[in-house]
Residue frames as qw, qx, qy, qz and C-alpha x, y, z in Angstrom:
[[0.676, -0.151, -0.553, 0.463, 24.61, 105.09, 72.69],
 [0.323, -0.910, -0.173, -0.192, 23.89, 107.24, 75.71],
 [0.256, 0.644, -0.498, 0.522, 26.51, 109.13, 77.59],
 [0.696, -0.529, 0.258, -0.412, 25.18, 107.57, 80.80],
 [0.997, -0.013, -0.034, 0.073, 26.73, 104.29, 79.99],
 [0.546, 0.558, -0.322, 0.536, 30.07, 105.95, 79.56],
 [0.260, -0.647, 0.379, -0.608, 29.74, 107.51, 83.07],
 [0.901, -0.317, 0.139, -0.263, 28.73, 104.14, 84.50],
 [0.907, 0.221, -0.191, 0.304, 31.75, 102.40, 82.94],
 [0.287, 0.623, -0.374, 0.624, 34.03, 105.14, 84.19],
 [0.554, -0.589, 0.282, -0.516, 32.56, 104.81, 87.71],
 [0.992, -0.122, 0.016, -0.006, 33.10, 101.03, 87.72],
 [0.721, 0.473, -0.245, 0.443, 36.64, 101.65, 86.54],
 [0.007, 0.662, -0.389, 0.640, 37.45, 104.06, 89.23],
 [0.770, -0.465, 0.220, -0.377, 35.90, 101.87, 91.94],
 [0.986, 0.087, -0.063, 0.124, 37.79, 98.84, 90.68],
 [0.542, 0.565, -0.327, 0.530, 41.06, 100.74, 90.46],
 [0.298, -0.654, 0.378, -0.584, 40.78, 102.04, 94.03],
 [0.920, -0.284, 0.165, -0.215, 39.80, 98.59, 95.35],
 [0.909, 0.285, -0.159, 0.259, 42.75, 97.00, 93.49],
 [0.282, 0.650, -0.400, 0.581, 45.19, 99.51, 94.86],
 [0.555, -0.565, 0.357, -0.496, 43.96, 98.98, 98.40],
 [0.986, -0.100, 0.097, -0.089, 44.17, 95.21, 98.07],
 [0.760, 0.456, -0.266, 0.379, 47.61, 95.33, 96.49],
 [0.008, -0.693, 0.417, -0.589, 48.86, 97.47, 99.39],
 [0.708, -0.413, 0.393, -0.417, 47.48, 94.99, 101.79],
 [0.011, -0.394, 0.907, 0.150, 49.40, 92.26, 99.93],
 [0.588, 0.278, 0.714, -0.259, 46.23, 90.52, 98.79],
 [0.129, 0.397, -0.555, -0.719, 47.03, 90.44, 95.07],
 [0.030, 0.205, 0.948, 0.241, 44.81, 87.39, 94.39],
 [0.102, 0.683, 0.635, -0.347, 41.76, 89.27, 95.65],
 [0.088, 0.639, -0.164, -0.746, 42.82, 92.36, 93.61],
 [0.003, 0.122, -0.811, -0.572, 42.94, 90.16, 90.51],
 [0.036, 0.458, 0.888, 0.028, 39.44, 88.85, 91.21],
 [0.076, 0.720, 0.322, -0.610, 38.13, 92.36, 91.77],
 [0.022, 0.480, -0.468, -0.741, 39.59, 93.35, 88.43],
 [0.028, -0.089, -0.914, -0.396, 38.03, 90.44, 86.67],
 [0.066, 0.609, 0.741, -0.275, 34.65, 91.15, 88.30],
 [0.090, 0.672, 0.037, -0.734, 34.89, 94.73, 87.15],
 [0.047, 0.254, -0.704, -0.662, 35.57, 93.59, 83.60],
 [0.011, 0.330, 0.936, 0.119, 32.52, 91.27, 83.71],
 [0.069, 0.683, 0.495, -0.533, 30.31, 94.13, 85.00],
 [0.096, 0.562, -0.284, -0.771, 31.41, 96.39, 82.18],
 [0.061, 0.044, -0.857, -0.511, 30.82, 93.67, 79.59],
 [0.050, 0.520, 0.840, -0.149, 27.33, 93.14, 80.99],
 [0.105, 0.687, 0.168, -0.699, 26.72, 96.90, 80.52],
 [0.128, 0.481, -0.513, -0.699, 27.80, 96.62, 76.89],
 [0.285, 0.168, 0.935, 0.131, 25.72, 93.54, 75.97],
 [0.328, 0.724, 0.544, -0.270, 22.69, 95.62, 75.23],
 [0.148, 0.793, -0.253, -0.534, 24.63, 98.16, 73.15],
 [0.141, -0.298, 0.851, 0.409, 26.25, 95.36, 71.15],
 [0.331, 0.420, 0.845, -0.030, 22.82, 93.81, 70.55],
 [0.269, 0.829, 0.244, -0.425, 21.53, 97.14, 69.35],
 [0.026, 0.623, -0.562, -0.543, 24.49, 97.41, 66.94],
 [0.189, -0.011, 0.936, 0.297, 23.79, 93.95, 65.47],
 [0.318, 0.636, 0.664, -0.233, 20.08, 94.77, 65.20],
 [0.205, 0.810, -0.061, -0.546, 20.94, 97.97, 63.29],
 [0.051, -0.424, 0.766, 0.481, 23.33, 96.11, 61.00],
 [0.285, 0.237, 0.925, 0.082, 20.70, 93.48, 60.34],
 [0.304, 0.754, 0.468, -0.346, 18.06, 96.00, 59.51],
 [0.084, 0.761, -0.311, -0.562, 20.43, 97.94, 57.29],
 [0.019, 0.329, -0.851, -0.409, 21.29, 94.91, 55.25],
 [0.685, 0.031, -0.232, -0.690, 17.73, 93.52, 55.26],
 [0.419, 0.064, -0.904, 0.060, 18.22, 90.30, 57.21]]
């Protein structure tokens, strides 16, 4: 796992946190919730490749 993906996840987290704070201050909590969910989806999409690599490594280790 590269360190780059950690920085990307941290950047997404910071951007989402700032946007959520701005939207909550503007009393738009519904949009803040949607931004948070969208950030979670983006991070999960980043991790799909890493999880696939983990399962491939486990499969090759156990010979399947």
